[in-house]
ROSE-4610 file (N, C-alpha, C; in Angstrom, 1 decimal, always signed):
// ROSE-4610
residu = [M/M/M/K/K/K/Y/Y/Y/L/L/L/F/F/F/A/A/A/A/A/A/A/A/A/V/V/V/L/L/L/V/V/V/T/T/T/T/T/T/A/A/A/A/A/A/G/G/G/I/I/I/S/S/S/A/A/A/A/A/A/D/D/D/A/A/A/A/A/A/G/G/G/G/G/G/C/C/C/G/G/G/P/P/P/G/G/G/W/W/W/H/H/H/R/R/R/G/G/G/P/P/P/Y/Y/Y/G/G/G/G/G/G/C/C/C/V/V/V/R/R/R/N/N/N/R/R/R/G/G/G/P/P/P/V/V/V/V/V/V/V/V/V/A/A/A/P/P/P/G/G/G/P/P/P/V/V/V/V/V/V/V/V/V/E/E/E/R/R/R/P/P/P/V/V/V/V/V/V/V/V/V/A/A/A/P/P/P/G/G/G/A/A/A/V/V/V/V/V/V/V/V/V/A/A/A/P/P/P/R/R/R/V/V/V/R/R/R/A/A/A/C/C/C/P/P/P/Y/Y/Y/G/G/G/F/F/F/A/A/A/W/W/W/R/R/R/Y/Y/Y/G/G/G/R/R/R/C/C/C/R/R/R/P/P/P/I/I/I]
num = [1/1/1/2/2/2/3/3/3/4/4/4/5/5/5/6/6/6/7/7/7/8/8/8/9/9/9/10/10/10/11/11/11/12/12/12/13/13/13/14/14/14/15/15/15/16/16/16/17/17/17/18/18/18/19/19/19/20/20/20/21/21/21/22/22/22/23/23/23/24/24/24/25/25/25/26/26/26/27/27/27/28/28/28/29/29/29/30/30/30/31/31/31/32/32/32/33/33/33/34/34/34/35/35/35/36/36/36/37/37/37/38/38/38/39/39/39/40/40/40/41/41/41/42/42/42/43/43/43/44/44/44/45/45/45/46/46/46/47/47/47/48/48/48/49/49/49/50/50/50/51/51/51/52/52/52/53/53/53/54/54/54/55/55/55/56/56/56/57/57/57/58/58/58/59/59/59/60/60/60/61/61/61/62/62/62/63/63/63/64/64/64/65/65/65/66/66/66/67/67/67/68/68/68/69/69/69/70/70/70/71/71/71/72/72/72/73/73/73/74/74/74/75/75/75/76/76/76/77/77/77/78/78/78/79/79/79/80/80/80/81/81/81/82/82/82/83/83/83/84/84/84/85/85/85/86/86/86/87/87/87/88/88/88]
x = [+4.8/+3.9/+4.4/+5.8/+6.4/+6.2/+6.8/+6.3/+5.0/+4.2/+2.8/+2.7/+3.2/+3.0/+3.8/+4.9/+6.0/+4.9/+4.9/+4.4/+2.8/+2.3/+0.9/+2.0/+2.5/+3.0/+3.6/+3.6/+4.2/+3.0/+2.3/+1.2/+0.5/+0.3/-0.4/+0.4/+1.8/+2.7/+2.8/+2.9/+2.6/+1.6/+0.2/-1.3/-0.9/-0.5/-0.7/+0.1/+1.1/+2.1/+1.0/+0.6/+0.1/+0.6/+0.1/+0.6/+0.3/-1.0/-1.1/-0.6/-0.4/+1.1/+2.0/+2.6/+4.0/+3.4/+2.3/+2.1/+1.4/+1.8/+1.1/-0.4/-0.7/-2.2/-3.4/-2.9/-3.2/-3.8/-3.0/-3.0/-2.1/-2.5/-1.7/-2.0/-1.1/-1.1/-1.0/-1.3/-1.5/-0.1/+0.0/+0.9/+0.5/+1.0/+0.8/+1.7/+0.7/+1.1/+1.3/+2.4/+3.1/+1.9/+0.5/-0.2/-1.1/-0.7/-1.3/-2.4/-2.9/-3.7/-3.5/-4.0/-3.7/-3.8/-2.8/-2.6/-2.0/-2.6/-2.7/-1.3/-0.7/+0.8/+0.8/+1.9/+2.2/+2.4/+3.1/+3.7/+4.9/+5.4/+6.9/+7.7/+8.9/+10.3/+11.1/+11.1/+12.6/+13.7/+15.2/+15.7/+17.1/+17.0/+18.1/+19.4/+20.1/+21.8/+22.7/+23.1/+24.0/+24.9/+25.4/+27.1/+28.2/+28.8/+29.8/+31.1/+31.6/+32.3/+33.9/+34.6/+36.5/+37.3/+37.4/+38.5/+40.1/+40.8/+42.1/+42.8/+44.5/+44.7/+45.9/+46.0/+47.1/+48.5/+49.4/+50.6/+51.7/+52.3/+53.7/+54.9/+55.7/+57.0/+58.1/+58.9/+59.8/+60.7/+60.6/+61.1/+60.3/+59.1/+58.6/+57.7/+57.9/+56.7/+55.5/+54.9/+53.2/+52.6/+51.9/+51.1/+49.3/+49.0/+47.8/+46.6/+45.9/+45.2/+44.8/+44.8/+44.7/+42.9/+42.4/+41.1/+40.7/+40.0/+39.0/+38.9/+38.8/+38.3/+37.1/+37.2/+36.1/+35.9/+34.3/+33.9/+34.0/+34.2/+35.2/+34.1/+35.1/+34.4/+34.8/+35.3/+35.8/+37.1/+37.5/+39.2/+39.0/+39.6/+40.3/+40.9/+40.1/+40.6/+40.2/+41.0/+40.7/+39.6/+40.0/+38.9/+38.2/+37.9/+36.6/+36.4/+35.3/+35.4/+34.8/+35.3/+35.1/+35.3/+34.2/+34.3/+35.2/+35.6/+37.1/+36.6]
y = [+65.9/+64.3/+63.4/+63.2/+62.3/+62.7/+63.7/+63.9/+63.1/+63.4/+63.2/+61.7/+61.3/+59.8/+58.8/+59.5/+59.4/+59.6/+60.6/+60.9/+59.7/+59.4/+58.6/+57.0/+56.6/+55.5/+55.2/+55.9/+56.4/+56.6/+57.2/+57.6/+55.6/+54.8/+53.9/+52.7/+52.8/+52.0/+51.7/+53.2/+53.6/+52.8/+53.4/+53.2/+51.3/+50.5/+48.9/+48.7/+48.7/+48.1/+48.5/+47.4/+46.9/+46.2/+46.2/+45.2/+43.7/+43.7/+42.2/+42.1/+42.8/+42.4/+41.6/+42.2/+41.8/+40.3/+40.3/+38.8/+37.8/+38.2/+36.9/+36.9/+38.2/+38.4/+38.1/+37.9/+37.1/+38.3/+39.5/+40.5/+40.3/+41.1/+41.2/+40.3/+39.6/+38.8/+37.2/+37.3/+35.9/+35.7/+34.5/+34.4/+33.0/+32.7/+31.9/+30.0/+29.4/+28.0/+27.4/+25.8/+25.2/+24.9/+24.5/+24.5/+25.5/+26.5/+28.0/+28.7/+28.2/+29.0/+29.7/+30.5/+31.2/+30.9/+31.6/+30.3/+31.6/+31.4/+32.4/+32.7/+33.5/+33.5/+32.9/+32.8/+32.2/+33.4/+33.1/+33.9/+34.5/+35.5/+36.0/+34.4/+34.8/+33.8/+34.1/+33.1/+33.6/+32.8/+33.0/+32.6/+32.3/+31.2/+30.9/+30.6/+31.7/+31.7/+30.3/+29.5/+28.3/+28.4/+27.2/+27.4/+27.8/+28.2/+28.9/+27.8/+27.9/+26.7/+27.6/+27.1/+27.5/+25.8/+26.4/+25.2/+25.3/+24.4/+24.6/+24.7/+25.4/+25.8/+24.4/+24.8/+23.6/+24.1/+23.1/+23.0/+22.5/+23.2/+22.4/+22.4/+21.5/+21.3/+22.5/+23.1/+23.5/+22.8/+23.4/+23.0/+20.8/+20.8/+20.4/+20.8/+19.9/+20.0/+19.5/+20.9/+20.4/+20.2/+19.1/+18.9/+19.0/+19.6/+19.6/+18.5/+18.0/+17.1/+17.2/+15.8/+15.8/+16.0/+16.8/+17.1/+16.4/+15.9/+15.7/+16.0/+16.2/+17.3/+16.4/+15.1/+14.6/+13.5/+13.4/+11.9/+10.7/+9.8/+8.6/+7.6/+7.1/+6.6/+7.6/+8.9/+10.0/+10.2/+10.6/+11.0/+12.7/+13.0/+14.8/+14.5/+14.6/+14.5/+15.2/+16.3/+17.2/+18.1/+18.5/+19.8/+19.3/+18.2/+18.2/+16.8/+16.2/+14.7/+14.0/+12.8/+11.9/+10.6/+9.7/+8.0/+7.6/+6.4/+5.8/+4.7]
z = [+7.4/+7.2/+8.1/+8.0/+8.2/+9.8/+10.1/+11.9/+12.3/+11.5/+12.2/+12.1/+11.0/+11.0/+12.2/+12.2/+13.6/+14.9/+15.1/+16.2/+16.8/+15.5/+15.2/+16.1/+15.4/+15.5/+17.2/+17.4/+19.0/+20.1/+19.1/+20.6/+20.8/+19.5/+19.4/+20.0/+19.9/+21.0/+22.1/+22.4/+24.1/+24.8/+24.0/+24.6/+24.3/+23.8/+23.7/+24.4/+25.1/+26.0/+27.7/+28.4/+29.4/+30.2/+31.5/+32.3/+31.9/+31.2/+31.0/+29.4/+28.9/+27.6/+28.4/+29.1/+30.0/+30.7/+31.1/+31.7/+30.9/+29.0/+28.7/+27.9/+28.7/+28.0/+28.8/+30.3/+31.3/+32.5/+32.6/+33.6/+34.6/+35.5/+36.5/+37.7/+37.6/+38.9/+38.9/+36.8/+36.3/+35.1/+34.6/+33.9/+32.9/+32.2/+30.9/+31.7/+31.7/+32.1/+30.7/+30.8/+30.1/+28.9/+29.2/+27.8/+27.3/+27.9/+26.9/+28.1/+29.0/+29.8/+30.9/+31.9/+32.7/+33.6/+34.7/+35.9/+36.8/+38.0/+39.2/+39.4/+40.0/+40.2/+41.7/+42.1/+43.8/+44.6/+46.1/+46.6/+46.2/+46.8/+46.2/+46.1/+45.6/+45.4/+46.3/+47.6/+48.3/+47.8/+47.5/+47.8/+48.8/+49.5/+50.3/+50.2/+50.9/+50.1/+50.4/+49.9/+49.5/+50.6/+50.9/+51.7/+50.6/+51.4/+50.7/+50.3/+49.2/+49.1/+48.8/+48.9/+49.3/+48.8/+47.4/+47.3/+47.6/+48.3/+48.2/+47.4/+47.9/+47.1/+46.5/+45.1/+44.9/+44.8/+45.6/+46.3/+45.4/+44.5/+43.8/+44.4/+44.2/+45.3/+44.1/+44.5/+43.6/+42.6/+41.5/+40.0/+39.6/+40.1/+39.4/+38.3/+37.8/+36.4/+36.3/+35.4/+35.9/+34.6/+34.5/+33.4/+33.7/+32.3/+32.0/+32.2/+32.9/+31.9/+30.9/+30.0/+28.4/+28.2/+27.6/+27.2/+25.9/+25.7/+24.8/+24.3/+22.7/+21.5/+21.1/+20.7/+19.9/+21.3/+21.0/+21.8/+21.8/+22.6/+22.5/+20.9/+20.0/+18.9/+17.9/+18.1/+16.8/+17.1/+16.1/+15.8/+15.4/+15.6/+14.6/+13.6/+12.5/+11.2/+10.4/+9.6/+8.3/+9.2/+10.4/+11.0/+11.4/+11.9/+12.7/+13.0/+14.1/+14.4/+13.6/+13.0/+12.4/+13.0/+12.6/+13.2/+13.3/+13.8/+13.3/+13.2]
């Protein structure tokens, strides 16, 4: 009986999935708009490649001490006290 039930669930699940469900119920070629209505899809989206950005290497003199920049853990007006940011 449990195999029959599992087969019935599988068949109804497979039959219930279609392209209209994937498009939010609007059907192929359509999608849901910002206010819930069906909006026709535009043409294909083409993304042009951007410029290649190459960062310059950091050159450090031999024997120089490199100090990492200070990072603020709390926003201005707050200080790290008792395990969290608290107002000053």
